[in-house]
Every structure is written in structure tokens, then in C-alpha cells.
A tleap script that builds the chain and sets N, CA, C and O, in Angstrom:
source leaprc.protein.ff14SB
mol = sequence {
  NMET ILE ASN LEU ARG ASP LEU THR ILE GLU
  GLU LEU LYS ASP PHE LYS ASN THR GLY LYS
  THR VAL ALA PHE PHE TYR VAL ASN SER ASN
  GLY ALA VAL VAL ILE ARG ASN PRO LYS ASP
  TYR ILE PRO LYS MET ILE ASP ILE ALA GLY
  GLY LYS TYR ALA PHE ALA ASP LEU LYS THR
  ASP GLN THR ALA SER SER ILE GLN ILE THR
  MET GLU GLU PHE PHE ALA THR ALA VAL ASP
  ALA ASP TYR LEU ILE TYR ASN GLY CSER
}
set mol.1.N position { 80.112 145.931 138.359 }
set mol.1.CA position { 79.157 144.906 138.734 }
set mol.1.C position { 79.357 143.701 137.828 }
set mol.1.O position { 79.597 143.839 136.629 }
set mol.2.N position { 79.256 142.530 138.416 }
set mol.2.CA position { 79.433 141.287 137.679 }
set mol.2.C position { 78.110 140.866 137.067 }
set mol.2.O position { 77.081 140.845 137.741 }
set mol.3.N position { 78.145 140.535 135.792 }
set mol.3.CA position { 76.954 140.018 135.124 }
set mol.3.C position { 76.990 138.503 135.266 }
set mol.3.O position { 77.716 137.824 134.540 }
set mol.4.N position { 76.191 137.962 136.219 }
set mol.4.CA position { 76.206 136.527 136.490 }
set mol.4.C position { 75.742 135.696 135.310 }
set mol.4.O position { 76.097 134.522 135.196 }
set mol.5.N position { 74.963 136.287 134.444 }
set mol.5.CA position { 74.473 135.545 133.289 }
set mol.5.C position { 75.606 135.126 132.366 }
set mol.5.O position { 75.493 134.123 131.662 }
set mol.6.N position { 76.698 135.886 132.363 }
set mol.6.CA position { 77.815 135.594 131.473 }
set mol.6.C position { 78.851 134.664 132.097 }
set mol.6.O position { 79.817 134.286 131.434 }
set mol.7.N position { 78.665 134.291 133.358 }
set mol.7.CA position { 79.615 133.419 134.029 }
set mol.7.C position { 79.146 131.970 133.983 }
set mol.7.O position { 77.947 131.695 133.943 }
set mol.8.N position { 80.093 131.061 133.990 }
set mol.8.CA position { 79.744 129.652 134.098 }
set mol.8.C position { 79.906 129.231 135.556 }
set mol.8.O position { 80.551 129.925 136.342 }
set mol.9.N position { 79.327 128.108 135.905 }
set mol.9.CA position { 79.437 127.606 137.276 }
set mol.9.C position { 80.902 127.416 137.662 }
set mol.9.O position { 81.288 127.718 138.791 }
set mol.10.N position { 81.706 126.928 136.752 }
set mol.10.CA position { 83.135 126.712 137.039 }
set mol.10.C position { 83.826 128.024 137.408 }
set mol.10.O position { 84.695 128.038 138.280 }
set mol.11.N position { 83.456 129.108 136.766 }
set mol.11.CA position { 84.062 130.405 137.070 }
set mol.11.C position { 83.624 130.933 138.432 }
set mol.11.O position { 84.289 131.793 139.008 }
set mol.12.N position { 82.512 130.425 138.946 }
set mol.12.CA position { 82.003 130.889 140.243 }
set mol.12.C position { 82.525 130.080 141.421 }
set mol.12.O position { 82.214 130.405 142.567 }
set mol.13.N position { 83.307 129.037 141.173 }
set mol.13.CA position { 83.710 128.145 142.261 }
set mol.13.C position { 84.478 128.853 143.364 }
set mol.13.O position { 84.403 128.428 144.517 }
set mol.14.N position { 85.207 129.907 143.064 }
set mol.14.CA position { 85.957 130.646 144.079 }
set mol.14.C position { 85.301 131.976 144.431 }
set mol.14.O position { 85.934 132.843 145.034 }
set mol.15.N position { 84.040 132.138 144.059 }
set mol.15.CA position { 83.309 133.370 144.340 }
set mol.15.C position { 83.157 133.511 145.846 }
set mol.15.O position { 82.716 132.573 146.511 }
set mol.16.N position { 83.509 134.646 146.385 }
set mol.16.CA position { 83.460 134.849 147.826 }
set mol.16.C position { 82.032 135.060 148.300 }
set mol.16.O position { 81.231 135.735 147.654 }
set mol.17.N position { 81.736 134.462 149.447 }
set mol.17.CA position { 80.424 134.629 150.049 }
set mol.17.C position { 80.292 136.054 150.563 }
set mol.17.O position { 81.160 136.540 151.288 }
set mol.18.N position { 79.212 136.719 150.192 }
set mol.18.CA position { 79.004 138.112 150.590 }
set mol.18.C position { 78.381 138.234 151.974 }
set mol.18.O position { 78.445 139.297 152.591 }
set mol.19.N position { 77.775 137.147 152.467 }
set mol.19.CA position { 77.077 137.199 153.733 }
set mol.19.C position { 75.681 137.783 153.613 }
set mol.19.O position { 74.948 137.848 154.600 }
set mol.20.N position { 75.307 138.209 152.416 }
set mol.20.CA position { 73.973 138.764 152.173 }
set mol.20.C position { 72.953 137.634 152.139 }
set mol.20.O position { 73.196 136.579 151.553 }
set mol.21.N position { 71.813 137.869 152.774 }
set mol.21.CA position { 70.771 136.849 152.796 }
set mol.21.C position { 69.698 137.150 151.754 }
set mol.21.O position { 69.398 138.307 151.461 }
set mol.22.N position { 69.131 136.080 151.206 }
set mol.22.CA position { 68.149 136.192 150.138 }
set mol.22.C position { 66.923 135.357 150.491 }
set mol.22.O position { 67.041 134.171 150.800 }
set mol.23.N position { 65.752 135.975 150.444 }
set mol.23.CA position { 64.490 135.259 150.613 }
set mol.23.C position { 63.838 135.159 149.234 }
set mol.23.O position { 63.480 136.174 148.636 }
set mol.24.N position { 63.691 133.952 148.742 }
set mol.24.CA position { 63.104 133.674 147.433 }
set mol.24.C position { 61.744 133.039 147.691 }
set mol.24.O position { 61.666 132.006 148.356 }
set mol.25.N position { 60.657 133.646 147.171 }
set mol.25.CA position { 59.314 133.198 147.544 }
set mol.25.C position { 58.265 133.638 146.543 }
set mol.25.O position { 58.549 134.402 145.621 }
set mol.26.N position { 57.043 133.146 146.737 }
set mol.26.CA position { 55.857 133.697 146.086 }
set mol.26.C position { 54.670 133.474 147.009 }
set mol.26.O position { 54.747 132.692 147.957 }
set mol.27.N position { 53.588 134.154 146.732 }
set mol.27.CA position { 52.361 134.009 147.506 }
set mol.27.C position { 51.347 133.304 146.613 }
set mol.27.O position { 51.053 133.764 145.510 }
set mol.28.N position { 50.815 132.178 147.100 }
set mol.28.CA position { 49.879 131.418 146.274 }
set mol.28.C position { 48.473 132.013 146.342 }
set mol.28.O position { 48.244 132.995 147.047 }
set mol.29.N position { 47.544 131.422 145.613 }
set mol.29.CA position { 46.179 131.960 145.526 }
set mol.29.C position { 45.424 131.887 146.855 }
set mol.29.O position { 44.413 132.567 147.030 }
set mol.30.N position { 45.905 131.074 147.782 }
set mol.30.CA position { 45.297 130.996 149.114 }
set mol.30.C position { 45.879 132.019 150.083 }
set mol.30.O position { 45.434 132.116 151.227 }
set mol.31.N position { 46.860 132.771 149.634 }
set mol.31.CA position { 47.486 133.777 150.484 }
set mol.31.C position { 48.631 133.255 151.330 }
set mol.31.O position { 49.160 133.980 152.172 }
set mol.32.N position { 49.021 132.005 151.116 }
set mol.32.CA position { 50.147 131.430 151.861 }
set mol.32.C position { 51.446 131.699 151.103 }
set mol.32.O position { 51.458 131.802 149.877 }
set mol.33.N position { 52.511 131.807 151.842 }
set mol.33.CA position { 53.828 132.019 151.240 }
set mol.33.C position { 54.418 130.665 150.878 }
set mol.33.O position { 54.337 129.714 151.656 }
set mol.34.N position { 55.006 130.586 149.703 }
set mol.34.CA position { 55.653 129.364 149.241 }
set mol.34.C position { 57.130 129.676 149.022 }
set mol.34.O position { 57.485 130.592 148.280 }
set mol.35.N position { 57.982 128.893 149.684 }
set mol.35.CA position { 59.428 129.066 149.558 }
set mol.35.C position { 60.021 127.812 148.933 }
set mol.35.O position { 59.334 126.800 148.794 }
set mol.36.N position { 61.265 127.871 148.566 }
set mol.36.CA position { 61.947 126.703 148.013 }
set mol.36.C position { 62.525 125.877 149.156 }
set mol.36.O position { 62.995 126.419 150.157 }
set mol.37.N position { 62.483 124.568 148.991 }
set mol.37.CA position { 63.096 123.666 149.953 }
set mol.37.C position { 64.586 124.020 150.029 }
set mol.37.O position { 65.219 124.216 148.992 }
set mol.38.N position { 65.158 124.104 151.235 }
set mol.38.CA position { 66.577 124.454 151.352 }
set mol.38.C position { 67.516 123.521 150.584 }
set mol.38.O position { 68.655 123.892 150.300 }
set mol.39.N position { 67.052 122.318 150.245 }
set mol.39.CA position { 67.879 121.372 149.487 }
set mol.39.C position { 67.671 121.494 147.982 }
set mol.39.O position { 68.276 120.745 147.216 }
set mol.40.N position { 66.833 122.416 147.551 }
set mol.40.CA position { 66.492 122.597 146.144 }
set mol.40.C position { 67.621 123.329 145.405 }
set mol.40.O position { 68.569 123.808 146.027 }
set mol.41.N position { 67.511 123.409 144.094 }
set mol.41.CA position { 68.546 124.047 143.287 }
set mol.41.C position { 68.590 125.567 143.442 }
set mol.41.O position { 69.666 126.150 143.311 }
set mol.42.N position { 67.474 126.224 143.712 }
set mol.42.CA position { 67.476 127.688 143.854 }
set mol.42.C position { 68.353 128.121 145.032 }
set mol.42.O position { 69.208 128.989 144.855 }
set mol.43.N position { 68.173 127.544 146.240 }
set mol.43.CA position { 69.082 127.900 147.332 }
set mol.43.C position { 70.546 127.579 147.023 }
set mol.43.O position { 71.445 128.297 147.461 }
set mol.44.N position { 70.784 126.514 146.279 }
set mol.44.CA position { 72.162 126.187 145.892 }
set mol.44.C position { 72.719 127.241 144.947 }
set mol.44.O position { 73.892 127.601 145.046 }
set mol.45.N position { 71.889 127.743 144.029 }
set mol.45.CA position { 72.332 128.795 143.112 }
set mol.45.C position { 72.632 130.087 143.873 }
set mol.45.O position { 73.592 130.789 143.555 }
set mol.46.N position { 71.811 130.398 144.877 }
set mol.46.CA position { 72.052 131.581 145.702 }
set mol.46.C position { 73.403 131.451 146.399 }
set mol.46.O position { 74.174 132.408 146.467 }
set mol.47.N position { 73.680 130.253 146.917 }
set mol.47.CA position { 74.951 129.996 147.590 }
set mol.47.C position { 76.127 130.130 146.620 }
set mol.47.O position { 77.138 130.748 146.956 }
set mol.48.N position { 76.004 129.566 145.441 }
set mol.48.CA position { 77.075 129.642 144.443 }
set mol.48.C position { 77.361 131.090 144.054 }
set mol.48.O position { 78.505 131.455 143.784 }
set mol.49.N position { 76.306 131.914 144.030 }
set mol.49.CA position { 76.452 133.319 143.640 }
set mol.49.C position { 76.971 134.197 144.783 }
set mol.49.O position { 77.145 135.403 144.606 }
set mol.50.N position { 77.220 133.599 145.954 }
set mol.50.CA position { 77.814 134.359 147.041 }
set mol.50.C position { 76.854 134.812 148.117 }
set mol.50.O position { 77.233 135.595 148.989 }
set mol.51.N position { 75.621 134.341 148.078 }
set mol.51.CA position { 74.645 134.733 149.088 }
set mol.51.C position { 74.307 133.590 150.015 }
set mol.51.O position { 74.869 132.499 149.912 }
set mol.52.N position { 73.378 133.850 150.926 }
set mol.52.CA position { 72.900 132.829 151.857 }
set mol.52.C position { 71.377 132.815 151.781 }
set mol.52.O position { 70.734 133.852 151.943 }
set mol.53.N position { 70.810 131.656 151.538 }
set mol.53.CA position { 69.358 131.503 151.466 }
set mol.53.C position { 68.791 131.729 152.858 }
set mol.53.O position { 69.210 131.073 153.811 }
set mol.54.N position { 67.847 132.645 152.984 }
set mol.54.CA position { 67.300 133.031 154.282 }
set mol.54.C position { 66.651 131.853 155.014 }
set mol.54.O position { 66.619 131.836 156.244 }
set mol.55.N position { 66.140 130.878 154.278 }
set mol.55.CA position { 65.462 129.741 154.890 }
set mol.55.C position { 66.343 128.494 154.912 }
set mol.55.O position { 65.831 127.377 154.995 }
set mol.56.N position { 67.654 128.673 154.839 }
set mol.56.CA position { 68.587 127.544 154.800 }
set mol.56.C position { 68.506 126.676 156.047 }
set mol.56.O position { 68.758 125.473 155.976 }
set mol.57.N position { 68.162 127.259 157.177 }
set mol.57.CA position { 68.107 126.510 158.428 }
set mol.57.C position { 66.741 125.899 158.702 }
set mol.57.O position { 66.522 125.323 159.768 }
set mol.58.N position { 65.825 126.017 157.755 }
set mol.58.CA position { 64.483 125.468 157.933 }
set mol.58.C position { 64.569 123.948 157.999 }
set mol.58.O position { 65.103 123.302 157.098 }
set mol.59.N position { 64.040 123.398 159.070 }
set mol.59.CA position { 64.016 121.941 159.232 }
set mol.59.C position { 62.713 121.421 158.628 }
set mol.59.O position { 61.624 121.825 159.034 }
set mol.60.N position { 62.838 120.537 157.673 }
set mol.60.CA position { 61.654 119.982 157.025 }
set mol.60.C position { 61.917 118.544 156.618 }
set mol.60.O position { 63.037 118.175 156.265 }
set mol.61.N position { 60.875 117.750 156.672 }
set mol.61.CA position { 60.974 116.384 156.195 }
set mol.61.C position { 60.349 116.246 154.810 }
set mol.61.O position { 60.245 115.148 154.263 }
set mol.62.N position { 59.936 117.383 154.258 }
set mol.62.CA position { 59.322 117.380 152.931 }
set mol.62.C position { 60.386 117.191 151.863 }
set mol.62.O position { 61.506 117.687 151.986 }
set mol.63.N position { 60.023 116.473 150.824 }
set mol.63.CA position { 60.942 116.282 149.707 }
set mol.63.C position { 60.557 117.126 148.507 }
set mol.63.O position { 61.297 117.192 147.525 }
set mol.64.N position { 59.404 117.770 148.581 }
set mol.64.CA position { 58.960 118.625 147.476 }
set mol.64.C position { 59.902 119.815 147.327 }
set mol.64.O position { 60.534 120.236 148.296 }
set mol.65.N position { 59.993 120.350 146.127 }
set mol.65.CA position { 60.874 121.489 145.892 }
set mol.65.C position { 60.334 122.776 146.489 }
set mol.65.O position { 61.102 123.692 146.783 }
set mol.66.N position { 59.011 122.856 146.673 }
set mol.66.CA position { 58.384 124.040 147.245 }
set mol.66.C position { 57.707 123.687 148.562 }
set mol.66.O position { 57.125 122.613 148.708 }
set mol.67.N position { 57.792 124.603 149.513 }
set mol.67.CA position { 57.216 124.391 150.836 }
set mol.67.C position { 56.319 125.571 151.168 }
set mol.67.O position { 56.726 126.726 151.047 }
set mol.68.N position { 55.100 125.275 151.587 }
set mol.68.CA position { 54.161 126.325 151.974 }
set mol.68.C position { 54.352 126.638 153.452 }
set mol.68.O position { 54.360 125.732 154.285 }
set mol.69.N position { 54.507 127.927 153.780 }
set mol.69.CA position { 54.636 128.356 155.168 }
set mol.69.C position { 53.627 129.477 155.427 }
set mol.69.O position { 53.071 130.050 154.489 }
set mol.70.N position { 53.400 129.778 156.680 }
set mol.70.CA position { 52.462 130.851 157.009 }
set mol.70.C position { 53.143 132.206 156.784 }
set mol.70.O position { 54.369 132.309 156.728 }
set mol.71.N position { 52.323 133.218 156.660 }
set mol.71.CA position { 52.844 134.572 156.494 }
set mol.71.C position { 53.682 134.962 157.715 }
set mol.71.O position { 54.696 135.649 157.584 }
set mol.72.N position { 53.256 134.523 158.893 }
set mol.72.CA position { 54.008 134.830 160.114 }
set mol.72.C position { 55.393 134.192 160.096 }
set mol.72.O position { 56.377 134.825 160.477 }
set mol.73.N position { 55.469 132.927 159.650 }
set mol.73.CA position { 56.764 132.250 159.540 }
set mol.73.C position { 57.661 132.979 158.545 }
set mol.73.O position { 58.859 133.153 158.770 }
set mol.74.N position { 57.055 133.397 157.448 }
set mol.74.CA position { 57.826 134.113 156.433 }
set mol.74.C position { 58.388 135.417 156.986 }
set mol.74.O position { 59.586 135.676 156.867 }
set mol.75.N position { 57.527 136.243 157.593 }
set mol.75.CA position { 57.979 137.532 158.112 }
set mol.75.C position { 59.026 137.377 159.204 }
set mol.75.O position { 59.953 138.182 159.284 }
set mol.76.N position { 58.894 136.354 160.048 }
set mol.76.CA position { 59.852 136.147 161.130 }
set mol.76.C position { 61.262 135.910 160.592 }
set mol.76.O position { 62.243 136.303 161.224 }
set mol.77.N position { 61.363 135.280 159.447 }
set mol.77.CA position { 62.672 135.001 158.852 }
set mol.77.C position { 63.092 136.083 157.865 }
set mol.77.O position { 64.238 136.530 157.890 }
set mol.78.N position { 62.187 136.503 157.007 }
set mol.78.CA position { 62.529 137.431 155.927 }
set mol.78.C position { 62.740 138.862 156.396 }
set mol.78.O position { 63.274 139.678 155.646 }
set mol.79.N position { 62.334 139.185 157.614 }
set mol.79.CA position { 62.460 140.559 158.103 }
set mol.79.C position { 63.917 141.033 158.068 }
set mol.79.O position { 64.172 142.221 157.870 }
set mol.80.N position { 64.854 140.137 158.255 }
set mol.80.CA position { 66.264 140.508 158.273 }
set mol.80.C position { 66.989 140.211 156.962 }
set mol.80.O position { 68.198 140.420 156.865 }
set mol.81.N position { 66.269 139.729 155.960 }
set mol.81.CA position { 66.910 139.404 154.683 }
set mol.81.C position { 67.387 140.670 153.977 }
set mol.81.O position { 66.738 141.715 154.032 }
set mol.82.N position { 68.522 140.552 153.321 }
set mol.82.CA position { 69.057 141.686 152.565 }
set mol.82.C position { 68.333 141.863 151.236 }
set mol.82.O position { 68.170 142.986 150.758 }
set mol.83.N position { 67.900 140.753 150.641 }
set mol.83.CA position { 67.208 140.800 149.358 }
set mol.83.C position { 65.953 139.941 149.409 }
set mol.83.O position { 65.969 138.836 149.951 }
set mol.84.N position { 64.871 140.450 148.844 }
set mol.84.CA position { 63.646 139.695 148.678 }
set mol.84.C position { 63.447 139.476 147.177 }
set mol.84.O position { 63.399 140.430 146.401 }
set mol.85.N position { 63.335 138.233 146.788 }
set mol.85.CA position { 63.101 137.927 145.381 }
set mol.85.C position { 61.729 137.276 145.277 }
set mol.85.O position { 61.517 136.159 145.749 }
set mol.86.N position { 60.801 137.996 144.649 }
set mol.86.CA position { 59.462 137.479 144.455 }
set mol.86.C position { 59.417 136.695 143.152 }
set mol.86.O position { 59.692 137.242 142.084 }
set mol.87.N position { 59.075 135.437 143.237 }
set mol.87.CA position { 59.023 134.550 142.071 }
set mol.87.C position { 57.627 134.645 141.471 }
set mol.87.O position { 56.749 133.860 141.831 }
set mol.88.N position { 57.409 135.576 140.578 }
set mol.88.CA position { 56.106 135.751 139.961 }
set mol.88.C position { 56.209 135.897 138.455 }
set mol.88.O position { 57.278 136.173 137.910 }
set mol.89.N position { 55.089 135.708 137.804 }
set mol.89.CA position { 55.099 135.889 136.351 }
set mol.89.C position { 53.923 136.720 135.935 }
set mol.89.O position { 53.746 136.990 134.747 }
savepdb mol mol.pdb
quit
């Protein structure tokens, strides 16, 4: 297994895409799901690491780094994701 923490971005430039999809999200205090804007750095990092951001095809005119979506929208997309990453602390 590759330890991504020890790699630099330059070393990842030829990293092969695995085709695995990743849903990166959290649930806010109102119960809504918050995802990263597909143009944000988190989806780019997922891509560099060889994955595909599950919400990459989301059409949005928002410029904020985080986008609030309904639970139904989240489940409709994330149901087929290979990995779910909950952004919590």
C-alpha cells in the first residue's frame, strides 16, 4: 500500500486513475449535507490521488468552497460511491 503522506505532488503526476469514486461530505447542524464544490482543492486532491470525486458532475453557479445539498441529492449520488469520507472533528 502506498503511503500518500510521504509522496509529493510531483511524484503523483503519473499516478493511474483507479476509477474509484469518493464522496467527501459532512452533515451540518440543520441536518443538511455539505459537500465540496467540484472546483475546490479537495476534489482536485482526490483526482491527483487516483480517484474520482462523486460530485464532479454537479452543476453549480456557486463560488463557495462548500455547497449545501439535500439528503436526497446526497444519497442519489453517493449510493454508488466506492468510498465515503466524512469530514468531521
